[in-house]
C-alpha positions in Angstrom: -18.8 -17.8 28.8 -20.6 -14.6 30.0 -23.5 -13.0 28.2 -21.6 -10.0 26.9 -19.0 -12.2 25.2 -21.7 -14.3 23.6 -23.5 -11.2 22.3 -20.3 -9.8 20.8 -19.5 -13.2 19.3 -23.0 -13.3 17.6 -22.7 -9.8 16.4 -19.4 -10.4 14.6 -20.2 -13.8 13.2 -23.8 -13.4 12.0 -24.1 -9.8 10.8 -22.2 -8.4 7.9 -19.6 -5.9 9.0 -18.7 -2.9 6.8 -15.3 -1.3 6.7 -14.6 2.2 5.3 -11.1 3.6 5.0 -10.6 7.3 4.8 -7.8 9.8 5.4 -7.3 10.5 9.1 -7.8 13.8 10.9 -5.9 12.6 13.9 -2.4 13.9 14.5 0.4 11.8 13.0 -2.1 9.2 11.6 -2.5 8.3 7.9 -5.9 6.6 7.9 -9.1 6.0 9.8 -11.0 2.7 9.5 -14.6 2.8 10.4 -16.3 -0.5 11.1 -20.1 -0.7 11.2 -23.1 -2.9 10.7 -26.8 -2.5 9.8 -29.3 -2.4 12.6 -33.0 -1.6 11.9 -32.2 -0.3 8.5 -29.5 2.1 9.7 -25.8 1.9 9.6 -24.4 1.7 13.2 -20.7 2.3 14.0 -19.0 -0.4 15.9 -15.5 0.9 16.1 -13.2 3.6 14.7 -9.5 2.8 14.4 -6.7 5.2 13.5 -3.7 3.6 11.9 -0.4 4.3 10.1 2.1 6.8 11.3 2.1 9.8 8.8 5.7 10.6 9.8 7.0 7.5 8.1 6.7 5.9 4.7 4.9 2.6 4.2 5.3 -0.1 1.5 2.6 1.5 -0.7 4.7 4.6 -0.8 8.3 3.3 -1.2 7.6 -0.1 -2.8 10.8 -1.6 -1.3 10.2 -5.3 -0.8 13.2 -5.8 1.6 11.8 -3.0 3.9 8.4 -4.6 3.7 9.9 -8.0 4.8 11.7 -6.3 7.7 8.5 -4.6 8.8 6.4 -7.7 8.5 9.0 -9.8 10.5 9.1 -7.1 13.2 5.3 -6.8 13.4 4.1 -10.4 13.0 3.6 -10.4 16.8 0.8 -7.8 16.3 -1.3 -10.5 14.5 -1.3 -12.7 17.6 -3.1 -10.0 19.7 -6.0 -7.9 18.7 -8.5 -8.4 15.8 -8.9 -7.3 12.3 -10.2 -4.0 13.7 -6.9 -3.2 15.5 -4.2 -0.8 14.2 -1.6 -3.6 14.0 -3.8 -5.7 11.6 -4.8 -2.8 9.5 -1.2 -1.5 9.1 0.2 -5.0 8.4 -2.3 -5.9 5.7 -3.2 -2.5 4.2 0.0 -0.4 4.4 2.5 -3.2 4.2 0.4 -5.8 2.3 1.3 -8.0 -0.7 0.5 -5.2 -3.2 1.9 -1.7 -3.3 -1.7 -0.5 -4.2 -3.7 0.5 -1.1 -7.0 -0.2 -3.0 -5.9 -3.8 -3.9 -4.9 -4.4 -0.3 -8.2 -3.1 1.0 -10.1 -5.5 -1.4 -8.0 -8.5 -0.2 -8.5 -7.5 3.4 -12.3 -7.4 3.0 -12.2 -10.8 1.4 -9.9 -12.3 4.0 -12.0 -11.1 7.0 -15.4 -11.3 5.2 -16.1 -7.6 5.4 -18.2 -5.5 3.1 
């Protein structure tokens, strides 16, 4: 295991990671997720992820459980690659999550991945 991998592993396992979801300013994207942590009393950004295609409806808009099942079946492969900071994870759990409420899905996501 090289030193950079070990540092990243320590960073993500020992420090609390914060996640903020806000509307995206990027073309054709619904939301921006900003991941950060505290360093020397200041919040330091780790990664910014744009997710959700604004040209299409998601489960929290149409509330059609059969469409949600089709989406989740089609995109389950996204969970095998990437991390909780990737667009695939964020879309799967937040936009197509168990609840049609985005706020409820955000709370569940933070609990599942131990985010603040």
